[in-house]
C-alpha positions in Angstrom: 78.5 69.0 127.1 82.0 68.5 125.5 82.9 70.5 122.5 82.9 68.7 119.1 86.3 67.6 117.7 87.8 70.2 115.3 91.3 69.2 114.5 92.4 66.0 112.6 94.0 64.6 115.8 90.7 65.2 117.8 88.7 63.7 115.0 90.9 60.6 114.6 90.4 59.9 118.3 86.7 59.9 117.6 87.1 57.2 114.9 87.3 57.5 111.1 87.8 61.0 109.8 85.6 62.2 106.9 86.1 65.1 104.6 83.5 67.2 102.8 85.2 67.9 99.4 84.3 70.4 96.8 84.8 69.0 93.3 84.9 71.2 90.2 81.6 70.0 88.7 78.1 71.3 88.6 76.9 68.9 91.3 75.0 69.6 94.5 77.1 70.9 97.3 80.1 68.9 98.7 80.7 65.1 98.6 81.9 63.0 101.6 85.1 61.0 101.4 86.9 59.0 104.1 90.4 60.1 105.1 92.8 57.2 105.1 94.5 56.8 108.5 98.0 57.5 107.1 96.8 60.9 105.7 94.8 62.1 108.8 97.7 64.1 110.2 98.2 66.0 107.0 94.6 67.1 106.1 93.0 70.5 106.9 90.5 72.8 105.4 91.5 74.4 102.1 93.9 71.6 101.0 93.7 70.1 97.6 93.1 66.4 97.5 92.9 63.8 94.8 89.5 62.0 94.7 87.8 59.5 92.5 84.4 60.7 91.3 82.2 58.4 89.3 83.6 55.1 88.1 87.0 56.0 86.7 87.5 59.8 86.8 89.9 61.5 89.1 89.6 65.1 90.1 91.3 67.7 92.3 89.0 68.6 95.1 89.2 71.1 98.0 88.5 70.1 101.6 85.7 72.2 102.8 85.1 70.6 106.2 86.4 67.7 108.4 84.1 65.7 110.7 83.7 62.4 112.4 80.0 61.7 111.5 79.7 58.7 109.3 77.6 59.4 106.2 74.5 57.2 105.6 75.9 56.0 102.3 79.0 54.2 101.2 82.0 56.5 100.8 85.3 56.3 98.9 88.6 57.3 100.3 90.7 60.3 99.5 93.5 59.0 97.2 96.1 61.6 98.0 96.8 65.0 99.6 98.4 67.3 97.0 99.2 70.3 99.2 101.3 70.7 102.3 99.6 74.1 103.1 96.1 75.1 101.9 95.9 76.6 98.4 92.5 78.1 99.3 92.0 80.3 102.4 89.2 80.2 104.9 87.9 83.5 103.6 87.9 82.2 100.1 85.7 79.3 101.1 83.4 81.7 102.8 83.2 83.7 99.6 82.6 80.6 97.5 79.8 79.6 99.8 78.2 83.0 99.7 78.4 83.2 95.9 76.8 79.7 95.5 74.0 80.8 97.8 73.5 84.3 96.5 73.7 83.4 92.8 71.8 80.0 93.2 74.5 77.8 91.7 76.7 74.9 92.9 79.8 75.5 94.9 81.7 73.3 92.4 80.8 75.8 89.7 82.3 78.6 91.8 85.4 76.5 92.3 85.7 76.0 88.6 85.5 79.7 87.9 87.8 80.7 90.8 90.7 78.2 90.7 93.4 78.3 87.9 93.4 75.2 85.8 96.9 74.2 87.0 95.4 73.9 90.5 92.4 71.6 89.5 93.8 68.7 87.5 91.5 66.0 86.2 92.0 62.7 84.6 91.3 64.4 81.2 94.1 66.9 81.7 96.8 66.9 78.9 100.4 67.5 79.8 103.5 68.3 77.7 107.2 68.8 78.3 108.0 72.2 79.8 110.7 74.8 79.0 112.9 73.7 81.9 113.1 70.0 80.8 116.6 68.8 80.0 118.1 65.5 79.1 119.7 65.3 82.5 117.5 63.0 84.5 119.6 62.7 87.6 117.2 64.9 89.6 114.2 62.8 88.7 112.9 59.9 90.7 111.9 56.7 89.0 108.2 57.7 88.5 109.1 61.2 87.3 111.6 59.7 84.8 109.0 57.3 83.4 106.6 60.2 82.7 109.3 62.4 81.1 110.6 59.5 79.0 107.1 58.8 77.7 106.7 62.5 76.8 109.9 62.4 74.8 108.3 59.7 72.7 104.7 61.0 72.7 104.4 64.8 72.7 101.4 64.8 75.0 99.8 62.5 77.6 96.5 62.6 79.5 96.6 61.9 83.2 94.7 58.7 82.4 97.7 57.7 80.2 100.1 58.5 83.0 98.0 56.3 85.4 98.5 53.4 83.0 102.2 54.1 82.6 102.8 54.1 86.4 100.2 51.4 86.9 98.8 53.3 89.9 95.7 55.5 90.5 97.3 58.1 92.8 99.5 60.3 90.5 98.6 63.9 91.3 101.5 64.3 93.8 104.1 63.3 91.3 102.4 65.5 88.6 102.4 68.5 91.0 106.2 68.0 91.6 106.9 68.1 87.9 104.7 71.1 87.3 106.3 73.0 90.2 109.7 72.4 88.7 108.5 73.4 85.2 109.5 70.0 83.8 106.0 69.5 82.4 103.2 72.0 81.6 99.5 71.7 81.1 98.5 72.0 77.5 96.8 75.3 76.7 96.4 77.7 73.8 98.8 80.6 73.7 97.0 83.7 75.0 97.7 87.4 74.7 99.5 88.7 77.7 100.0 92.2 79.0 102.7 93.8 77.0 104.6 97.0 77.6 103.7 99.7 75.1 106.5 100.6 72.6 106.7 103.4 70.1 108.9 104.0 67.1 111.6 106.6 67.9 114.5 108.3 66.1 118.0 109.1 67.4 121.3 110.1 65.9 123.7 107.3 65.2 126.7 106.8 67.4 128.9 108.7 65.0 126.8 111.9 65.4 125.9 111.5 69.1 128.5 114.0 70.4 127.2 117.6 69.9 130.5 118.7 68.3 129.8 116.4 65.3 126.4 117.8 64.5 127.8 120.2 61.9 129.0 117.1 60.0 125.5 115.6 60.1 124.1 118.8 58.7 126.7 118.8 56.0 125.7 115.2 55.1 122.1 116.2 54.5 122.7 119.7 53.1 121.7 118.9 49.6 118.1 118.0 50.7 116.0 120.8 52.1 113.5 118.3 53.6 116.3 116.3 55.4 117.8 119.5 56.8 114.4 120.6 58.1 113.9 117.2 59.8 117.4 117.4 61.4 116.7 120.9 62.7 113.4 119.8 64.2 115.1 116.8 65.8 117.8 118.9 67.5 115.1 121.2 68.9 113.1 118.3 70.3 116.1 116.5 71.6 117.0 119.4 73.8 113.6 119.4 75.5 112.3 115.8 75.7 114.0 112.4 76.6 113.2 110.7 73.3 112.0 111.8 69.9 109.1 110.0 68.3 109.3 109.3 64.5 105.6 110.4 64.3 106.3 113.7 65.9 109.1 114.5 63.4 106.9 113.7 60.4 103.9 115.6 61.8 105.9 118.8 62.9 107.8 119.1 59.6 105.0 117.9 57.3 107.4 115.4 55.7 106.8 111.7 55.1 108.5 108.8 56.8 110.5 108.2 53.5 112.6 111.3 54.4 113.6 109.8 57.7 114.3 106.4 56.0 116.7 108.2 53.6 118.5 109.7 56.6 118.8 106.3 58.1 120.4 105.0 54.9 122.9 107.9 55.1 123.8 106.9 58.6 122.5 110.1 60.3 119.6 108.5 62.1 118.8 105.1 63.5 115.4 103.8 64.4 114.5 102.0 67.7 111.5 101.2 69.9 111.1 103.0 73.2 109.0 101.5 76.0 106.7 104.1 77.5 103.7 104.3 79.8 100.2 104.2 78.1 99.4 107.6 79.6 100.5 111.0 78.7 103.4 112.7 80.5 100.9 115.2 82.1 99.0 112.3 83.7 102.2 110.6 84.8 103.3 113.7 86.7 99.9 114.1 88.2 99.8 110.5 89.4 103.3 110.6 90.9 104.7 114.0 92.0 102.2 116.7 91.1 100.6 118.3 94.2 97.0 117.3 95.0 94.4 119.7 93.9 92.1 121.2 96.6 89.3 119.0 95.2 91.4 115.8 95.5 92.5 116.8 99.0 89.0 117.3 100.1 87.8 114.0 98.5 90.6 112.1 100.3 89.6 113.7 103.7 86.0 112.7 103.2 86.9 109.2 102.1 89.1 108.7 105.2 86.3 109.9 107.4 83.9 107.4 105.8 86.3 104.5 106.1 86.9 105.4 109.7 83.1 104.8 110.2 83.4 101.5 108.2 81.3 102.9 105.3 82.0 101.9 101.7 82.5 105.1 99.5 80.9 105.9 96.2 83.3 108.4 94.5 81.3 110.3 92.0 83.8 112.3 89.9 83.3 113.7 86.4 85.6 112.4 83.6 89.0 113.8 84.0 88.5 114.9 87.6 91.6 113.1 88.9 90.0 110.1 90.6 93.0 107.9 89.8 95.3 110.1 91.8 92.9 109.7 94.8 93.0 106.0 94.4 96.8 106.0 94.2 97.1 107.9 97.5 94.8 105.4 99.2 96.7 102.5 97.8 100.0 103.9 98.9 98.7 104.2 102.5 97.4 100.6 102.4 100.7 99.2 101.2 102.6 101.3 103.7 100.6 99.5 106.4 101.8 96.2 105.0 98.3 95.2 103.6 97.2 94.1 100.2 95.0 96.0 97.7 92.6 94.9 95.0 92.0 97.4 92.1 89.1 96.1 90.0 88.5 97.3 86.4 85.7 96.2 84.1 87.7 95.0 81.0 91.2 94.0 80.1 91.4 96.9 77.5 91.1 99.3 80.4 93.4 97.2 82.6 96.2 97.3 80.1 96.1 101.1 79.9 95.9 101.9 83.6 98.3 99.2 85.0 101.3 101.3 84.0 99.8 104.3 85.8 99.6 102.4 89.1 102.9 100.5 88.7 104.8 103.6 87.8 104.1 104.9 91.3 104.0 101.6 93.3 106.5 99.5 91.5 106.4 95.7 91.5 104.3 95.4 94.6 101.3 95.5 92.2 100.7 93.0 89.4 98.0 92.6 86.9 95.7 89.6 86.9 93.1 88.7 84.2 91.8 85.8 82.1 94.3 86.3 79.3 97.3 85.3 81.4 98.6 81.7 81.0 97.6 79.2 83.6 101.2 79.1 84.9 101.3 82.9 85.3 97.9 82.8 87.1 99.3 80.1 89.5 102.4 82.2 90.2 100.3 85.2 91.0 97.9 83.1 93.1 100.8 81.8 95.2 102.3 85.3 95.6 99.0 86.7 96.8 98.5 83.8 99.1 101.9 84.6 100.7 100.8 88.2 101.1 103.5 89.5 98.7 101.5 91.1 95.9 98.6 93.5 95.4 96.4 93.2 92.3 95.0 95.2 89.5 92.6 93.1 87.5 89.3 92.3 85.8 86.4 90.7 87.6 88.1 87.3 88.0 90.6 88.8 90.4 88.0 88.6 93.2 88.8 84.9 93.4 92.4 85.4 94.5 93.5 84.2 98.0 94.3 87.5 99.7 96.1 87.1 103.0 95.5 90.6 104.4 93.3 92.6 102.2 93.2 96.3 103.3 91.6 98.1 100.4 89.3 97.3 97.5 88.9 99.8 94.6 86.2 99.2 92.0 86.8 101.7 89.1 84.0 102.4 86.6 81.6 100.6 89.0 78.6 101.2 86.7 80.1 99.2 83.8 78.0 96.2 82.6 81.2 94.2 81.9 81.5 93.4 85.6 78.5 91.0 85.1 79.4 87.4 84.2 76.9 86.2 81.6 78.0 82.6 80.9 78.5 80.2 82.6 77.7 79.9 86.3 78.3 81.6 88.6 76.6 84.6 86.9 78.1 87.0 89.3 78.6 90.8 89.3 82.3 91.5 90.0 81.5 94.8 91.7 79.1 93.2 94.2 81.4 90.3 94.9 84.3 92.7 95.5 82.2 94.6 98.1 81.4 91.4 99.9 85.0 90.3 99.7 86.0 93.6 101.4 83.4 92.9 104.1 84.9 89.5 104.8 88.4 91.0 105.2 87.3 94.1 107.0 88.9 96.1 104.2 88.1 99.6 103.1 86.0 99.9 99.9 85.7 102.6 97.3 83.6 102.5 94.1 84.4 105.1 91.5 82.7 106.4 88.4 81.6 109.5 86.5 78.1 107.9 86.0 77.0 105.9 89.1 74.8 102.8 88.7 71.3 103.3 90.1 72.0 100.4 92.6 75.1 102.2 94.1 73.4 105.6 94.1 70.5 104.1 96.0 72.9 102.7 98.5 74.1 106.2 99.2 70.4 107.3 99.6 69.8 104.6 102.2 73.0 105.5 104.0 74.7 102.2 103.2 77.4 103.9 101.2 79.0 107.4 101.8 78.9 109.7 98.7 82.0 111.8 97.9 81.8 114.1 94.9 84.4 115.5 92.5 82.4 117.8 90.1 85.3 119.6 88.4 88.0 118.4 86.0 91.6 118.4 87.2 93.6 121.6 86.3 90.5 123.7 85.8 89.8 122.3 82.3 86.1 122.8 81.4 83.8 119.9 80.6 83.3 119.6 76.9 80.7 121.7 75.1 77.8 119.5 74.0 75.2 120.0 71.4 72.6 117.9 69.6 72.5 117.8 65.8 69.3 117.0 63.9 70.1 113.8 62.0 67.6 115.0 59.3 69.7 118.1 58.7 70.4 118.7 55.0 73.4 120.2 53.2 73.4 123.3 50.9 71.9 121.1 48.2 69.0 120.0 50.4 70.4 116.4 50.7 70.5 114.7 54.1 73.5 112.3 54.5 72.5 109.0 56.3 75.4 109.1 58.7 77.0 112.6 58.9 75.1 115.9 59.4 76.7 119.0 57.9 77.3 120.2 61.5 79.4 117.1 62.4 81.3 117.2 59.1 82.2 120.9 59.6 83.4 120.3 63.1 85.5 117.3 62.1 87.3 119.4 59.4 87.8 122.3 61.8 89.2 119.9 64.5 91.6 118.3 62.1 92.7 121.7 60.8 93.7 122.6 64.4 95.9 119.5 64.6 93.5 117.7 67.0 91.9 114.3 66.9 88.4 113.0 66.5 86.6 110.0 68.1 83.3 108.9 66.4 81.1 106.4 68.3 78.8 104.0 66.6 77.5 101.2 68.8 77.4 98.5 66.0 80.3 96.8 64.3 80.4 95.5 60.8 79.5 97.2 57.5 75.7 96.8 57.5 73.5 94.9 60.0 70.9 93.7 57.4 71.0 92.1 54.0 67.5 91.9 52.5 65.4 91.4 49.4 63.4 94.5 48.4 61.0 92.3 46.3 59.8 89.9 49.0 61.3 91.6 52.2 63.2 88.5 53.1 66.1 89.2 55.5 69.0 86.8 55.5 69.2 85.2 59.0 71.5 83.0 61.0 70.7 79.3 60.7 71.3 78.9 64.5 69.8 82.1 65.9 66.8 84.3 65.2 68.9 87.3 64.2 69.8 88.8 60.9 73.4 88.3 59.6 75.6 91.4 59.6 77.7 92.1 56.5 81.5 92.5 57.1 83.1 94.0 54.1 86.7 93.3 55.0 85.9 89.6 54.9 83.1 89.9 52.3 81.0 87.7 54.6 77.7 87.7 56.4 78.3 86.9 60.1 76.2 86.2 63.2 77.3 88.3 66.2 75.6 85.8 68.5 77.1 82.4 67.5 79.8 83.2 65.0 78.1 81.5 62.0 79.2 83.0 58.6 78.4 82.6 55.0 78.9 84.4 51.7 76.3 86.9 50.4 73.8 85.2 48.1 73.6 86.7 44.7 69.9 86.2 44.5 67.1 86.0 47.0 66.8 82.4 48.5 63.0 82.8 48.7 61.9 84.5 45.4 65.2 84.2 43.3 65.1 87.9 42.4 68.5 89.7 42.1 69.3 93.1 43.5 69.4 92.2 47.2 70.4 95.3 49.3 72.3 96.2 52.5 70.7 98.2 55.1 71.8 100.0 58.3 75.2 101.3 59.5 78.1 99.8 61.3 81.6 101.0 62.2 83.1 99.6 59.0 80.7 101.6 56.8 81.3 104.8 58.8 85.1 104.3 58.2 84.6 103.8 54.5 82.3 106.9 54.1 84.7 109.1 56.1 87.5 108.2 53.6 85.3 109.6 50.8 84.7 112.9 52.6 88.2 113.2 54.1 90.6 111.4 51.8 93.7 113.0 53.5 92.6 112.0 57.1 94.2 109.0 58.8 91.3 106.8 60.0 91.1 103.6 62.0 88.5 101.5 63.7 88.4 100.2 67.3 86.0 97.3 67.5 86.0 93.6 68.1 87.0 92.9 64.4 90.1 95.1 64.5 91.4 94.2 68.0 91.2 90.4 67.8 94.9 89.9 67.0 97.7 89.6 69.5 98.6 93.1 70.7 96.2 94.7 68.2 94.4 96.8 70.7 97.6 98.1 72.3 99.1 99.0 69.0 95.9 100.8 67.9 95.8 102.8 71.1 99.5 103.6 70.8 99.1 104.9 67.2 96.2 107.1 68.2 98.1 108.4 71.3 101.2 109.1 69.2 99.3 111.2 66.8 99.7 108.8 63.9 95.9 108.7 63.4 93.4 111.6 63.0 90.1 109.8 63.5 89.1 106.8 65.5 85.8 105.1 64.8 84.7 102.8 67.5 82.0 100.8 69.4 81.7 100.8 73.2 85.4 100.1 73.5 86.1 103.8 73.0 84.1 104.6 76.1 86.2 102.5 78.5 88.1 105.2 80.4 90.8 105.7 77.7 92.7 108.9 78.1 93.9 110.7 74.9 95.6 114.1 75.1 94.8 115.4 71.6 91.1 114.6 71.2 89.2 117.8 70.5 85.9 116.4 69.2 83.7 113.4 70.0 80.8 112.5 67.7 77.9 110.1 68.5 76.6 109.0 65.1 73.2 107.5 66.1 71.9 108.3 69.6 68.4 107.0 68.8 69.8 103.5 68.5 71.0 103.7 72.2 67.9 105.6 73.5 65.2 103.3 72.2 66.5 99.9 73.3 63.7 97.7 74.8 65.0 97.3 78.4 64.1 98.9 81.7 67.7 100.0 82.0 67.7 101.7 78.6 67.7 105.3 79.9 70.3 104.6 82.5 72.6 102.8 80.0 72.1 105.6 77.4 73.0 108.3 79.9 76.1 106.3 81.0 77.3 105.6 77.5 76.9 109.0 76.1 78.4 110.7 79.1 81.4 108.3 79.1 82.1 108.7 75.4 81.7 112.5 75.7 84.3 112.4 78.5 87.1 111.5 76.0 87.0 115.0 74.6 89.2 117.9 75.8 90.8 116.2 78.8 94.1 118.1 78.8 94.8 121.6 77.5 91.6 123.0 76.0 87.9 122.5 76.1 86.6 119.8 73.9 83.3 119.5 71.9 80.7 116.7 71.6 78.1 116.5 68.9 75.3 114.0 69.3 73.3 113.2 66.2 69.7 112.2 66.8 66.2 112.3 65.3 64.3 112.3 68.6 65.6 115.8 69.6 63.2 116.1 72.5 64.2 113.0 74.3 64.7 113.8 77.9 67.9 111.8 78.2 69.5 114.0 75.5 68.5 117.1 77.5 70.0 115.6 80.7 73.3 114.6 79.0 73.8 117.9 77.2 72.9 119.9 80.3 75.0 117.7 82.6 71.8 117.2 84.6 72.8 114.2 86.7 70.6 115.0 89.6 67.5 115.5 87.5 68.2 112.3 85.6 68.8 110.1 88.7 65.8 111.5 90.6 63.4 110.8 87.7 64.9 107.3 87.2 64.5 106.5 90.9 60.9 107.5 90.8 60.2 105.6 87.6 61.8 102.4 88.9 60.1 102.6 92.2 56.7 103.1 90.7 57.2 100.3 88.1 58.7 97.9 90.7 62.1 97.4 89.1 65.6 97.1 90.7 66.9 98.4 92.9 63.5 98.5 94.6 62.9 94.8 94.0 65.2 91.8 93.7 65.0 90.5 90.2 65.7 86.9 89.0 65.6 85.8 85.4 64.7 82.2 84.4 65.5 81.0 80.9 64.7 77.5 79.6 66.7 76.2 76.6 66.2 73.2 74.3 66.8 72.4 70.6 63.1 71.7 70.1 60.7 74.6 70.4 57.8 72.3 71.7 60.0 70.8 74.4 61.1 74.2 75.6 57.5 75.5 75.7 56.3 72.3 77.5 59.0 72.6 80.1 58.3 76.3 80.7 54.6 75.7 81.2 55.3 72.8 83.6 57.8 74.9 85.6 55.4 77.8 85.8 52.5 75.6 86.9 54.6 74.6 89.9 55.9 78.1 90.7 52.8 80.2 90.1 50.7 78.9 93.0 53.6 79.5 95.4 55.0 82.8 94.1 51.8 84.3 92.8 52.3 87.7 91.2 56.0 87.6 91.8 56.5 85.5 88.6 55.5 86.3 85.0 54.0 83.8 82.6 56.5 82.2 80.2 57.3 84.3 77.2 59.6 84.3 74.2 62.5 86.8 74.4 63.1 89.2 71.5 65.7 86.7 70.2 63.7 83.5 70.5 66.4 81.1 69.3 70.1 81.3 70.2 72.9 78.9 69.2 70.3 76.3 68.0 68.4 76.5 71.3 64.8 77.7 71.5 64.3 80.0 74.5 61.5 80.6 77.0 61.8 83.3 79.7 60.2 84.0 83.1 61.0 86.9 85.4 60.7 86.8 89.2 60.5 90.0 91.2 60.8 89.9 95.0 60.7 92.5 97.7 64.3 93.1 98.9 63.7 91.5 102.3 66.5 89.0 103.0 64.3 86.3 104.4 61.8 86.6 101.6 64.6 86.5 98.9 66.1 83.5 100.6 62.7 81.7 100.6 62.1 82.4 96.9 65.6 81.2 95.9 65.0 78.0 97.8 61.7 77.4 96.0 63.4 78.1 92.6 66.3 75.8 93.3 63.9 72.9 94.2 61.6 73.5 91.2 64.6 73.4 88.8 65.9 70.2 90.4 62.5 68.6 89.9 62.4 69.7 86.3 65.8 68.2 85.7 64.4 64.7 86.4 61.0 65.2 84.8 60.1 62.5 82.2 61.0 63.5 78.6 62.3 66.9 79.8 65.7 65.9 81.1 67.4 67.6 78.2 65.9 71.0 78.9 68.5 73.4 80.4 67.3 75.9 83.0 69.4 79.0 83.6 68.7 81.1 86.7 70.3 84.6 86.7 70.1 86.6 89.9 70.5 90.4 89.4 70.4 90.1 85.5 71.6 93.6 84.9 
């Protein structure tokens, strides 16, 4: 039997060539288009093409497959071929297909998530003139000139407008030429980009730079004892370090910045900004030239052995153990072989701090990729990766890049929930996709963390992963001393403060007296989470969601943390009109305010979503804390994300009970991870740190495990509990959520869907139930949970059943407006 045709030439000999095209829409699978005869020689898998979808809309699609079998329906023709060479690789298409199948979504949704917007133009796309546009039009052809001329009159045009101007449907090739030459750009909002960290420094003016002129400088400040003291300190520091920070001068001499400003006016000093790494000098040396510790050498040997056996590695190393140096050694080996590397991190905050650490050693071979880059920057990185020129440090979206020869995948902080995409489809876990991506490329894989996820730990138990341990901190520094303080503890007057125990306050004062810094963790932002009426117990709630509004003092507003709705505080109760409404509960803003009362001299700042929204706000805040310009940092989960501060001597967890008693089967695991990670910020350099955990439930077993460093006891118990209760990783979990603006419609749809699924799935599916937040962003919610034995054939069967049932519900009479969300591995 002859082999089927596989190339465009073979296919053309068999008759009309058809292409299965992926379009960036939430539609079923691919769509068939005929390839015009004149384009047959230029089409291949992975090329971008222009297609008409619907009556008038044009989209950029990706060719998934070419064939000669005529579809049993009328097909349209491909309008144009945009690429000369594929923008999407064979392995990417395999990854997209796997994600669509595994996460039960459409491949068009995966394309939308994975492809930069500049590579998927649509007829609604808006273009503007770019930075390289000039009045010289000699290099433009007639069509390009017509577009540019129109943009000089109108500041922006849609692709539909451009179709009308050129009076032709096929325009994407000319648009692509203009974009590639930067003559036009896609319209987009300015986004925060990765910025090098800069600190305020002091140096002598040019007049006093030569050492023989220093006596003249001292003569100039001789009438001021403070200025003389500052100049003496500057000279001492100048002889030992490459640049002198302004903050170090003020701190070491005890003088204010005004003294330095007076010396600037006299022409002795000048101020400037110095670009530095976001890590301390000690860590820089360790990452670059410092000899490996015996523990690091042993870990590298074990990792290489595992990789030789084609086993992914789980690197379990305590905070501060030097895992990053191990990664760097493996990355250098990969790049020396001429291969590419992907270093995945959970959040951009962590990415921005660690990127310098890697690039300091590896140079410009490694670039950072994340969602805050502009579309043009993402396209440039995309093309460089496609050519095999660059390796990547990035957040979860970096898994979509077109690696040419991927040799190593590193997933740092693999336990972090931020790797999970919540909205919209595909609801993927970046860690799991990265492991599959490595499998596709035959690349080595290493997952690193101080607190492994139960899923990854179970994979080591089953022999799927190889476990490598680093139980000691680098340099022999001890792990922090940890103790639990009774949140009901009273002061000498017998009064219990609602936020700070006497133990914590005493330790904060002692830490600051030693010249060290403090981090306080409170996992709730805002000033107070509840505003209520003590007369009738009414709580002011969001108009769109079933949640209470949180009071933010800096804006003097009540705000919803789910949908963003805000309003002013009512002076009287909306229900009973009584005055005297009260705030209840504690957020980071309130902790900051109370601290300023107890410690008026301390320099205090907050790290939460409210204080880090602005451009470069997070980087500046981290820089100030690192430079010693702040004494106390109050933060939410952001302070647990792998940040490395040299001077932190104390970490305080304000309310552990809030973390411990969350209604979720992962609550114990998340609590252990969170408390251990935040505790790891203490004492990472020159002396042992201390951690104080405030709690009321002093006998909680998780507190015992965290304080005692009892990882094995914790994980053994958690494995037993999950196995007995049939929770992941011992079953495969899928979460169904139905959403509609009318409660009755949501409940009706949930009952109907359950009536179809229950006879087929039996005890695998729960009855519909309202989640704890029953209305979100004006939509009423109904949930169902499916738990399946982790047998691949059974999981595949159940996913197929769910997909068909959802498709039927989408066309059910009167229920077409109900949205069904299916989340695979919702954790």
